[in-house]
Every structure is written in structure tokens, then in C-alpha cells.
N, C-alpha and C positions, 0 to 999 in steps of 0.2 A: 964178434959172432954172426954169422953169415947170411940174411938176409934175405926168404926164396925172391923170389923174379913179380910175381902176384902181390906180393906185400911191398917191391918196389914200384912195382908198375899204380896199385895204390892209393899213390903217394902224391900229393898236390909237389910238381913239378918245378924248382927253380927256373928264374922264364931264362936271367940270362948270371954273368960271370964269367968269374976267368978263366978262361984254356977252353968252357962250355965249344960245341959242338953244334948251331944252329942250321936249320937246312936252308938252302936259298931255294923262295920264291920266288918258278921260272913262268913268264908268257911263255906257248908252245900256240908258233902261227907260223901261217903259210909266209911266208916272205914274196908272192907275187902278187894269189888272189887277197880276200877276205874269212879267211878260212882263221875260226882260233882253236886252240884245244881248251879244257879246264889250268887251269893256273894255278899252280902248288908247285912241289917236285916229284908229281906223280903215284902218287899211295896214297892214301888212308886207311888210316885204321877204324871199323867198326867190330863193334858188337853185334846179336845178335839178341834180340826178347823172346819170350815165350812164343814166340808168335812165328819164330821164324824170321820176320822183319827185321833188317840189318842198321843198325845204327852208328852211324858217324859218332867217330870217337877225337873228336877238331886235337887239338894240335896249342897252345901247353897243356892242358885241363882233359887227360884221358881217363885219364884213374878218376874226371866227378860224371865220366858222361858212363864209364861200365863200373859204376857205383850204386849209378840210375838203373840202370836198368836192370845186373845183378841183384840190386840188394843186401841182404846177407852175404847170397851165395860169395857175392865175389870174391868172399876168398880161401874157396873153395879150387886150390894151382886145378883142374880139370873141369871144372868146368870155364875159365877163364881157357882152356887151352883149344879146348871142344866150339867157343861160342865167340873168339875173335875170330879174325885171320881183317889181311890188304884188301883193297877194290883196288882195284887201277881203272884209273878212266878209257872206255876204247872205240875205237870206232869203226864201225867194217866198211871194210872197200870194196863190198862192192855197191851196195845203197845208198852211204851215208850214214845209217845207225849208229849214234852217240847212247853208248850208257857207259857202266863202269863192272867189274866182274872181279872174285879174284880166280884169280888162274894161278896161286899158287908160291907168289914172288913173295920177294920185303919191303917193305918201305921203311922209309928214315918213322924215326922215334926216339924220345932221348932216352927212350929203353932200348934200345934200337937191340943191344948185345942180349939183352933175357930174353926177348919175346922172338931170336932168333935163333937160340937156344929153345929153350922152353914152344913154343907151338910149330908145328906140325904141317911142311912143307908139304902142305897137299892143298888139290880140287877143285876146289866147290863148285864153280864152274865151267861146263863146257866152251870150251874154247871156241865160240859159234854168235853169231849176232843173232837174238830171239828173238826179228822182227823178220828176214827173212831165209835167219836159217842156216846162211851162209858160213863156211870155218877163214875166209880170210877178212882176218880181225885181224888189229894189230895194237898194242896198249900208248898208249900217249908218250909213248919212251921208246916205241918201235917204231914210232913216228921222222923220230928225231935227224934229218942226213936225209929222210927217204921224199919222191918225189910226193907234190900234194894229190892224193888224190878228188882232189875237188876240178883242181884248174888246171894239174896233169905239167903249168911249165913249168911251179914254180916246186921247193924243197920246206919239208918244216924244218922250220930256229925252235929251241930252249932258248931263249933269252931272260938272264935276269935284270928282275926287276929291281936290283935294287937293295930287298927287303931280303928280311929275314924270318919265319917265325918261332 
């Protein structure tokens, strides 16, 4: 019997096992100065509560967070599709403000194939700094290999911590 992606999403995932691929946890930092971006894999699944606040759904228990926020409605696929997305850590290259934004990108999840198929690829946020309104922003992953916006001498590196989630 085919299981819907939302039903699959709401199950408690296995944390480890043969053949499973888990995301690497990386540090993102300048190789010259002390600029550090958030540790992780570049994205975080979230679900919106009834007031529109984005509640992070941390791996490996994303389904539990979704159930806590949406309650009984969590079984309705269209509700999950409309109220879930991926936040990316971002940095403004003009004022160096750091923030999270849903720019319509896909993140890693043990349910990735289901989420990619079922979550619309839509931007919920403008590609704009909420502090200075500049459009000169980049996601953490877009910064890898780019000049450091703080010291302008180093390069942002993605360094595997040796851990997986």
C-alpha cells in the first residue's frame, strides 16, 4: 500500500541503520578571521503555527514538531504543504546582518524525496535584508568558496565536523 508523503513525514524516523544517508554537520567559517556562520547543513525545516510564526523542526524528530504545532491537522497534506518550508541561514553582504529566510530552496531531510515532490518550490521571503533592505544577500551555502564579507581577505569554507545528524 502506498503511504502518503505526509503520513511518512509524521512518523518517527529511525536514527541510524544500514544504507541510510544522514546529513553531515558542517562548520562554515572564514579561513582568515573569526567570522562563523551557523553550524549545520545549510537548511532547517520549519512549520508555521496559527500566528504565522516559524517553528524549527529539528532533525531527527521533524514529525514530532509538526504534530506539536499543527495537532490533528497534521494529517492533512495540504495544511502541511502550505505551512512547512525550509529556512536558510543568510548574511547581508552590505551590513553583515545574519538572519534566516525561506528562499524556496530545498533542504536535507530524511524525508527529502517526499518533501521535494510535495512542498511547492515557492519563496516565502524576499531576497532582502530585513535590517538595511539591501538585496545583496547570500545563503550560507552560497557563501562557500566566496570572499569573506567581514575581513575581505579570507574565504568562507565548509568544514565537516566529523559528525552526522
